[in-house]
Every structure is written in C-alpha cells, then in structure tokens.
C-alpha positions in Angstrom: 96.9 -104.0 86.1 99.6 -103.7 88.8 98.5 -105.3 92.0 100.5 -105.6 95.0 100.8 -108.1 97.6 97.8 -106.7 100.4 95.5 -106.1 97.0 96.0 -109.3 96.0 94.3 -110.5 99.5 91.4 -108.9 98.3 90.9 -109.7 94.9 87.8 -111.7 94.1 87.6 -114.8 91.9 86.8 -112.6 88.6 89.3 -110.2 89.0 92.0 -113.0 90.7 91.1 -115.1 87.0 91.5 -112.0 85.1 94.8 -110.9 86.8 96.2 -114.8 86.0 95.5 -114.4 82.5 97.4 -110.8 82.0 100.3 -111.6 83.2 100.5 -114.9 81.4 99.1 -112.5 77.8 102.5 -110.3 79.0 104.6 -113.7 79.5 104.0 -115.2 76.4 104.3 -112.2 74.4 108.0 -111.2 76.1 108.7 -115.2 74.9 108.0 -114.8 71.3 109.9 -111.5 71.5 113.0 -113.4 72.9 112.7 -115.8 70.8 112.4 -113.6 67.7 115.7 -112.3 69.4 117.1 -115.3 69.4 116.7 -116.0 66.2 118.0 -113.1 64.5 121.1 -113.3 66.6 121.3 -117.4 65.5 121.3 -116.2 62.0 123.5 -112.8 62.5 125.9 -114.9 64.0 125.3 -118.1 61.1 126.3 -115.1 58.5 129.1 -113.9 60.9 130.7 -117.6 60.5 130.2 -118.1 56.7 132.2 -114.5 56.4 134.5 -115.4 58.4 135.1 -118.9 56.8 134.9 -117.6 53.3 137.8 -114.9 54.1 139.7 -117.7 55.6 139.6 -120.0 52.4 139.9 -117.2 50.3 143.3 -116.4 52.2 144.5 -120.1 52.5 142.8 -122.3 50.5 143.3 -123.0 46.9 141.7 -120.8 44.5 140.7 -123.3 42.0 136.5 -123.6 41.9 136.2 -127.2 42.5 134.3 -129.1 44.9 135.8 -131.8 47.1 135.7 -135.0 45.5 134.9 -137.1 49.3 132.0 -135.7 50.1 133.2 -137.3 54.0 135.9 -135.2 54.3 135.1 -132.3 56.1 135.5 -128.2 55.4 139.0 -126.9 56.3 136.9 -124.3 58.6 134.2 -125.2 60.1 131.7 -128.4 60.1 129.6 -129.6 57.6 126.3 -129.6 56.8 124.7 -131.6 58.3 123.7 -134.9 56.0 120.1 -135.5 53.9 119.3 -139.1 53.3 121.6 -140.8 50.2 118.9 -141.0 47.9 118.6 -137.6 47.7 122.3 -136.2 47.1 123.3 -135.5 43.2 125.1 -137.8 41.6 124.9 -136.9 38.0 127.8 -136.2 35.6 130.1 -136.8 38.1 133.5 -136.9 36.2 136.2 -139.5 37.0 139.5 -138.8 35.9 141.1 -142.2 35.0 144.4 -143.1 36.2 147.5 -143.0 33.7 151.3 -144.6 35.3 153.5 -142.2 34.0 156.5 -144.0 31.5 159.7 -143.5 33.7 162.4 -141.6 32.9 163.0 -137.7 31.7 161.3 -136.1 29.1 162.7 -135.4 26.4 163.8 -132.3 24.7 161.7 -130.6 22.6 163.0 -131.5 18.9 162.0 -127.8 17.9 165.3 -126.3 20.0 168.2 -125.9 18.0 170.9 -128.4 18.2 174.8 -127.4 18.9 176.7 -131.5 18.5 179.7 -131.8 19.9 181.8 -135.0 19.0 184.3 -136.5 21.7 186.2 -139.7 19.9 189.2 -141.5 20.6 192.6 -140.6 19.6 193.3 -141.9 16.2 196.0 -144.2 17.8 193.4 -145.5 19.4 191.7 -146.4 16.3 193.8 -149.5 15.0 193.5 -152.6 16.6 196.4 -154.6 17.8 196.8 -157.2 14.8 197.4 -154.1 12.6 193.3 -153.5 11.1 191.5 -150.0 11.6 188.7 -150.5 13.9 185.3 -149.6 11.6 182.7 -147.9 13.4 179.9 -149.2 14.9 177.5 -146.9 16.2 177.4 -144.5 18.8 176.1 -143.1 22.4 174.5 -139.7 22.9 172.7 -137.6 25.4 171.5 -134.3 25.4 171.7 -131.3 27.8 169.7 -128.0 27.7 172.3 -125.0 27.8 171.2 -121.2 28.0 173.4 -117.8 27.3 172.1 -114.4 29.0 171.4 -112.1 26.6 174.0 -110.5 24.1 173.5 -107.1 23.2 175.2 -106.2 19.4 175.9 -102.2 17.9 174.3 -102.0 14.4 176.4 -99.4 13.0 175.3 -98.4 9.9 177.9 -96.7 6.9 176.2 -94.3 4.0 179.2 -93.5 2.2 179.6 -89.7 0.6 180.3 -89.9 -3.0 181.6 -86.0 -4.9 183.3 -85.2 -8.3 186.7 -83.9 -7.8 187.0 -82.6 -11.3 184.3 -80.2 -11.7 182.8 -80.3 -8.2 179.3 -80.8 -9.7 179.2 -78.1 -11.7 178.9 -80.0 -14.7 175.5 -81.7 -13.3 173.5 -79.2 -12.2 170.3 -81.5 -11.9 172.2 -83.6 -9.3 173.1 -82.5 -6.0 177.5 -82.1 -5.4 177.3 -84.2 -2.7 175.6 -87.6 -3.4 174.9 -90.3 -0.5 172.0 -93.3 0.2 168.8 -91.8 2.0 167.9 -92.8 5.3 166.3 -95.7 5.8 162.7 -94.9 8.0 162.9 -96.3 11.1 160.0 -96.4 13.7 161.8 -93.7 16.0 164.2 -91.5 14.3 167.2 -90.3 15.8 167.2 -93.4 18.7 169.5 -95.9 18.9 166.5 -98.6 19.6 165.7 -101.5 16.8 162.8 -103.0 16.4 164.3 -106.2 17.9 165.2 -103.8 20.7 161.8 -102.8 21.2 160.2 -105.7 20.8 162.5 -107.8 23.7 161.5 -104.8 26.1 157.0 -104.6 25.1 157.4 -108.4 25.5 158.9 -108.5 28.6 156.5 -105.8 30.3 153.5 -106.8 29.0 153.8 -110.6 28.6 156.8 -111.5 31.3 155.2 -109.0 34.1 158.8 -106.9 34.1 158.8 -103.5 34.4 161.2 -100.9 33.2 163.2 -100.4 36.5 163.9 -104.3 36.7 164.8 -104.5 32.8 167.0 -101.5 33.9 169.1 -103.7 36.1 169.0 -106.5 33.7 171.0 -104.3 31.0 173.0 -103.2 33.7 174.5 -106.8 34.3 175.8 -107.1 30.7 177.1 -104.0 30.6 174.6 -102.1 28.9 173.1 -98.3 29.7 169.1 -98.2 28.7 167.0 -96.5 31.3 164.0 -97.1 32.3 163.2 -93.2 31.2 164.2 -93.7 27.7 162.1 -97.3 27.8 159.2 -95.3 29.0 159.7 -92.4 26.1 160.6 -95.6 23.2 157.2 -96.7 24.3 154.8 -93.6 23.9 157.1 -92.8 20.4 156.0 -96.4 19.1 152.4 -95.8 20.0 152.1 -92.7 18.5 153.7 -94.1 15.4 151.2 -96.9 15.0 147.8 -95.7 16.5 146.4 -96.3 12.7 146.7 -99.7 13.6 144.5 -99.4 16.4 141.8 -97.9 14.6 142.1 -100.9 12.3 141.8 -103.2 15.2 138.4 -101.6 16.7 137.1 -101.9 13.4 137.7 -105.3 13.0 136.8 -105.8 17.2 132.9 -104.3 16.2 132.9 -107.0 12.7 132.5 -110.1 14.9 129.1 -111.8 15.8 130.2 -111.6 19.6 131.9 -109.3 21.9 133.0 -110.6 25.5 133.9 -107.2 28.2 135.3 -106.6 31.4 136.7 -104.0 33.2 139.7 -104.0 36.2 140.8 -101.2 37.9 144.5 -99.0 37.7 145.8 -96.7 39.0 147.1 -93.4 37.0 148.6 -90.6 38.2 148.7 -86.9 37.1 145.2 -87.3 36.5 143.4 -83.5 35.9 140.8 -83.0 38.6 141.4 -86.4 40.4 143.6 -87.6 43.6 146.9 -89.6 42.9 144.3 -92.2 45.0 141.5 -92.5 42.9 140.8 -95.8 41.0 140.7 -95.6 37.0 140.0 -98.5 35.3 140.8 -100.4 32.2 138.5 -102.1 29.7 138.9 -105.0 27.8 137.2 -105.9 24.9 137.0 -109.9 22.8 135.6 -110.0 19.9 136.1 -110.0 15.6 135.3 -112.7 13.5 136.4 -116.2 14.4 139.3 -116.3 11.8 140.4 -112.7 12.9 140.0 -112.5 17.0 140.9 -108.9 18.3 141.7 -108.1 21.9 141.7 -104.6 22.8 142.8 -103.1 26.4 140.9 -99.4 27.1 141.7 -96.7 29.3 139.0 -95.2 30.8 138.8 -92.8 34.0 136.0 -94.1 35.3 133.5 -96.8 35.6 130.5 -95.3 34.3 127.8 -96.8 31.8 129.2 -93.9 29.0 132.3 -95.4 28.9 130.7 -98.8 27.5 128.5 -97.0 25.5 131.4 -95.2 23.5 133.6 -98.3 23.6 130.4 -100.7 21.7 129.6 -97.6 19.3 128.6 -98.6 16.1 128.5 -102.0 16.9 125.8 -104.9 16.4 125.5 -108.3 17.8 125.4 -110.1 21.0 127.4 -108.7 24.2 128.5 -110.9 27.1 129.3 -109.7 30.4 128.9 -110.2 34.0 126.5 -109.1 36.2 128.0 -105.2 36.5 124.6 -103.0 36.9 126.4 -100.4 34.1 126.0 -102.5 31.3 122.3 -102.5 31.5 122.4 -99.0 32.0 124.5 -98.7 28.8 122.2 -100.6 26.9 118.5 -99.2 27.4 117.2 -98.9 24.4 119.7 -99.8 22.1 118.1 -103.1 20.4 121.2 -103.6 18.2 123.1 -105.3 21.0 121.7 -108.2 22.7 122.9 -108.2 26.2 124.0 -111.9 27.1 124.6 -113.4 30.3 127.5 -115.2 32.2 126.9 -118.5 34.0 130.4 -119.1 35.6 129.5 -116.3 37.8 126.6 -117.5 38.9 128.5 -121.1 39.6 131.5 -118.8 41.4 128.4 -117.7 44.1 127.4 -121.2 44.7 130.8 -122.5 44.8 131.1 -120.2 47.5 128.1 -120.7 49.6 129.0 -124.4 48.9 132.0 -124.5 50.7 131.0 -122.5 53.7 127.3 -122.2 54.3 125.2 -124.7 57.1 123.5 -125.9 53.6 126.1 -127.0 51.7 124.6 -129.9 50.2 122.1 -127.4 48.5 124.7 -125.1 47.5 126.0 -128.3 45.6 123.0 -129.1 43.3 123.5 -125.1 41.9 126.8 -126.5 41.3 125.7 -129.4 40.0 123.2 -128.1 37.6 125.2 -125.8 36.1 128.3 -128.4 35.7 125.5 -130.4 33.4 125.5 -127.3 30.8 129.0 -128.0 30.4 129.3 -131.1 29.6 126.4 -130.9 27.3 128.6 -128.2 25.9 131.6 -129.5 25.9 130.2 -132.8 24.3 128.7 -130.6 21.3 131.6 -128.8 20.6 133.2 -131.9 20.0 130.8 -133.4 18.0 130.3 -130.2 15.6 134.1 -128.8 15.4 134.8 -125.2 14.4 136.9 -125.8 10.9 137.6 -122.4 9.6 138.5 -124.7 6.2 134.6 -125.6 5.7 132.9 -123.1 2.9 130.2 -121.2 4.2 126.9 -123.6 3.1 128.3 -126.3 5.3 129.8 -124.0 8.1 125.8 -123.1 8.0 124.7 -126.5 8.4 126.9 -127.9 11.3 125.7 -124.3 13.0 122.1 -125.5 12.7 122.5 -128.5 13.6 125.0 -127.1 16.6 122.0 -124.8 17.6 119.1 -127.5 17.4 120.6 -130.2 19.1 121.9 -127.9 21.7 118.9 -126.5 22.5 117.0 -130.1 23.2 119.7 -130.5 25.3 120.0 -128.0 27.5 116.4 -126.3 27.7 115.0 -129.5 29.8 118.4 -128.5 32.6 117.8 -125.0 32.5 114.1 -125.3 33.0 114.7 -127.6 36.0 117.5 -125.3 37.2 114.8 -122.2 37.0 112.0 -124.3 39.0 114.5 -125.3 41.5 116.0 -121.9 41.9 112.5 -120.1 42.3 111.3 -123.1 44.9 114.8 -122.5 47.0 114.3 -118.4 47.1 111.0 -118.7 49.7 113.4 -120.8 51.6 116.7 -119.1 51.8 117.0 -115.5 53.6 118.6 -113.4 50.4 121.7 -112.2 52.9 123.3 -115.6 53.4 125.8 -116.3 50.7 123.3 -118.7 49.0 120.5 -116.6 49.3 123.1 -114.0 47.0 123.6 -116.9 44.4 120.0 -117.9 43.7 118.8 -114.0 43.9 121.5 -113.5 41.4 121.3 -116.0 39.4 117.4 -114.9 38.7 117.7 -111.7 38.5 120.6 -112.6 35.1 117.7 -115.4 34.3 116.8 -113.9 31.0 120.9 -113.1 29.8 122.0 -116.4 30.9 120.0 -118.5 28.8 120.3 -116.1 25.6 123.8 -118.5 25.2 121.9 -121.4 23.9 120.6 -118.6 20.6 123.9 -118.6 18.9 126.6 -121.0 18.2 129.5 -118.3 18.6 128.3 -117.7 22.1 129.8 -119.7 25.1 128.0 -120.2 28.7 130.3 -118.0 30.4 132.6 -115.1 29.7 135.8 -117.1 31.3 137.6 -116.4 27.5 137.4 -112.3 28.5 138.3 -112.8 32.1 141.0 -114.6 30.9 142.3 -112.0 29.1 142.2 -109.5 31.4 144.4 -112.1 33.9 147.7 -110.7 32.2 147.0 -107.3 32.9 146.2 -108.1 36.2 149.3 -109.9 37.1 151.5 -107.2 35.5 149.8 -104.5 37.7 151.3 -106.4 41.1 154.5 -105.7 39.4 154.6 -102.1 38.0 151.9 -100.9 40.7 150.7 -97.8 38.8 150.7 -95.7 35.4 152.7 -92.5 35.5 150.2 -90.6 33.2 146.9 -91.1 31.6 148.8 -90.9 28.4 151.2 -94.0 29.7 148.0 -95.6 30.6 147.0 -95.7 27.3 150.1 -96.5 25.6 150.4 -99.6 28.1 146.8 -100.5 26.7 147.9 -100.7 23.5 150.7 -102.9 24.0 149.0 -105.2 25.7 146.1 -105.0 22.5 148.8 -106.1 20.2 150.9 -108.8 22.2 147.3 -110.6 23.1 145.7 -110.2 19.6 149.2 -111.5 18.3 148.9 -114.8 20.8 145.2 -115.0 20.2 145.9 -115.2 16.2 148.6 -118.1 17.2 151.5 -115.6 16.8 154.6 -115.4 18.7 154.3 -111.8 20.4 158.1 -110.6 20.2 158.5 -111.9 16.7 155.4 -109.9 15.6 156.0 -107.1 17.3 159.8 -106.9 15.6 158.1 -106.9 12.0 155.8 -105.0 12.8 158.4 -101.9 14.4 160.3 -102.3 11.1 157.5 -102.3 8.4 155.6 -99.7 10.4 157.6 -96.8 9.0 156.7 -97.6 5.7 153.4 -97.6 6.2 151.2 -94.5 4.4 147.9 -95.6 4.0 144.9 -97.8 5.2 145.6 -100.3 3.1 149.5 -100.6 4.2 148.8 -100.6 7.9 145.8 -103.5 7.0 149.1 -105.4 5.7 150.9 -105.0 9.8 147.8 -106.2 11.0 148.2 -110.3 13.1 146.4 -111.7 10.6 148.1 -110.3 7.9 151.5 -109.4 8.3 153.0 -112.8 7.0 150.9 -113.0 4.0 153.0 -113.1 1.0 
C-alpha cells in the first residue's frame, strides 16, 4: 500500500498499524536478501582467495607435498585459520627425524670407478743416505682426484679378404663360387655407419638424459664428427622396426602380472591425419607384469577416450590401479575380469592443497593425517613382511596371508573412522571449495580406494606409475613435440626399453647395446624371449 504524507494523516489507528506492519515486513525481507547477497559475496571472495593462494603456491613455493612442521608459522600467502582448541588438534603419527652429525671431510670416491695410478717418486740418487746405506720404503702418501675425458669416437673398419684360384680360376671346383669371401655379419641397421654402441648412446641420451637430437648434433660437432639429427631420427625408426617382436612379448608379460597401474599425459604430435598441429594427443603408460619380471610400457594414442583403455587392457585379468579419471570407469563397465583400484595419493594431494590455502586449514590437515596413518601402517608391514623372490611358493603364500590379515586388522578401523569423518564434513563444507572438492573426491572414489587391502601386490597409491611417467614429462620439455605419429610410436618404444631395463636393475646403456648387437640374429619367438631384460644376461 502506497501512502503519501497527506493520506497518512487521514488514516485511522487500524490502518496505520497495518501500514507500519507492511513496511516492517518489506524491510525484513529486504534485509534477508541483503544478508544472503553478502554471504554469497563473502563466499565468492573466499573462493577467489583460495584460487589466488593456490596459484601463488604452485608458482613460487616448493612442490613437495609436506605440511609445515611449525604450526605457529604463518602461511606464505595469506593468514592462517583461526586456531581451535589445542586438545583437539591431530598429533598422531608425527614423524620426528633425529639429527645425525655428518662426518667431517670429503666423501670418498666410489671404489667401483676404475683407477689409474700415477707414481711420483724421488730421484734414484736421493735414495741413498749420507752414511752410504740404501733407503728403505716405509710407507706412502696417497690422494685421489676425479678425472673425466670427453666422449671419444672411433671407426671400426671391417675387412673381408677375397680369395680366388689363379691356376684354374675356379673351373675345377664348380660346386663353390669362383671368388670366396666371408659373409657380412648381420647388423641392426644394414648399410649404415652406426654401431650398437653409438645407437645405444644416442637413445639413452635422448630418452634417459633428455637430450634432443638437435643438441646431440651439436655435441658431435664439438668432437669433429658429422652425425645429423635427421640421421639419428632415421636410425631410431629403423631400430624400432627391427625389434617390434620384442614389444609384443613385453605387452604379453605386462598382462601376465597381478596388477597393472596406468596413467596418461599429453604429447604434441605433428602430421596426424585430419587433426591440426595444435590438438593434443596422449601417451599412455602401463606398469605391471610378474613381480620378478616388471614391465613399463609407453603407448601413443591420438585421444584420451575410453576405447584406448579397452584396447590397452584387452585380454588382461586382474587389478587395475589408476587415478580418478572417469574414462577408466567407462572403459571397464561390464568387465568383471578387471578390478578397479583407486589412489590415495590423489586424495591426499587435494587435502594438502586445501590445507595450504583454505580458511579451515586444521580440518584439511586432519584429512592428510588420516591418510598418513594408512601409509605408516603400510610401511611398517612391508618392513615386517619383506617380499623375498628367493622364497618358495608355500613360504611366499604364507607371508602374503599373514600380511593381508594384519593389514586389514590395522587399516580397517582407520578407514572406517576416515569415512565417517568425511560424511560428517560433507554436510558442513560447500563442494565448490578446495576442502569440499577433496571430500567429494574421496567419497566418490571410496569403494575403489579401499580395495588395496585385498591384495599383497597392491599399494595405497599409483605413485610408482606416476614416477615412471616423469621421465617422459621431463623429456617433453626439451624436445617439445614429435614430428610424426610413427615417430611418437618409436619414441614410446625407446622409453619402454629404457625404463623396463632400469626397473629390472640393468644399466640401460649396456642393455640397449647388447640388444642391438643380438637382435639381428633373432628370428623366432624363443630368440626374442632371450633378449628380454630379465633373460638377456642369462647363460
């Protein structure tokens, strides 16, 4: 009801009271709307603060996922959460590292490095005393210095003598050739100048030490050798073509183990059909195989679609451990042969980020501490029940059974408490905050997360796979892109060989050198099986 000043004077008492009540109702409604708008603005401000702090931390702070030991130390960016009661703070499983004084002096040089002795002796004339007696050696002083020389190239010149008969010119021996010469030795690159040693050097320096071909070309120029980047690229393709049967065996071994861990990362590939140069492709990493024959396989695919997962895992039966990418769920839908397992490291990472920037820091730290308890239990049990490859099957199975029983006994109470805490916190924290996202992610992945307690071959996280993908990511920062899809495939092949060799405790350079030397002689499946990392040095 709209009333002007003149009309207000003419209103009776009842009408006046109704008018005042109507104004009061409108005022209260407007006040509630303003309070709601203020809360929304305040919430948006907190979200922006979280994003800003997280971006600054990711840009300028260290990347290690470790909370500050001093709880009274302020955050690098922004203020700390208002302190709760001291008695309610989580203090369980705090790791206290004892201080050990370092021994003074220089660390000794590795005794496995070859030694070259240099003797500095006095003159023969000084080895006679003034009394005429010959001096006797009573000891010596030694010191060691580390020396290095740049790579030294050499040429292996192969000579094959030719033989012929000057008398009959071969007419008396029609069953043999007129001119006799030893056959050419099989080599991995026919009619090329590269030896297995050179190929191994080039591949390890690119795919293990992250030195692209164009930089290696400059290194070769400094030692007066002309090896172009195009030659190195062509050699890589030829080597990959020759040893393709080895990759088939590695994929089979990968799927013969109890667990496969999988992850993926972006890669830029030029020359893909019906795709622009700026579109991202993907490199998929799978890590698995029997415990005594571990395999790491890199595979190039154009997309991140679920069909790639189905193709990579075709014929596999066992556990699959991954992060929370939804494509894995789509790929495994209806497949009862594969049990999907989650990763607690990704859950911890989300709580860690929230603990760094959220206004509810202490609450986020509680989530980190729950996961920390699980890792402490896992570490203690792994030390108590070590996986010894020399154990017979009966002893190994007994160890596995004891390990699983104690793991479930220790972990299930922590997991139950953690889930109850998550459910309670879910009702209190908005899902759009970093803490809310951490809670939602943990609950959405919960059934997959707790499956690691069912197998002794499983760990709480997928970190081993993420560590295996790191060399590719570091290398990608140097070589930036692959020139062609086929080049991307051969690159994945070289990464697979090097990382699988290292996983089996081999020197990657020596393994590739032996492989390139023996591969030309391989013609059957048995021959190629002998060239796998766990077989190549067996007599």
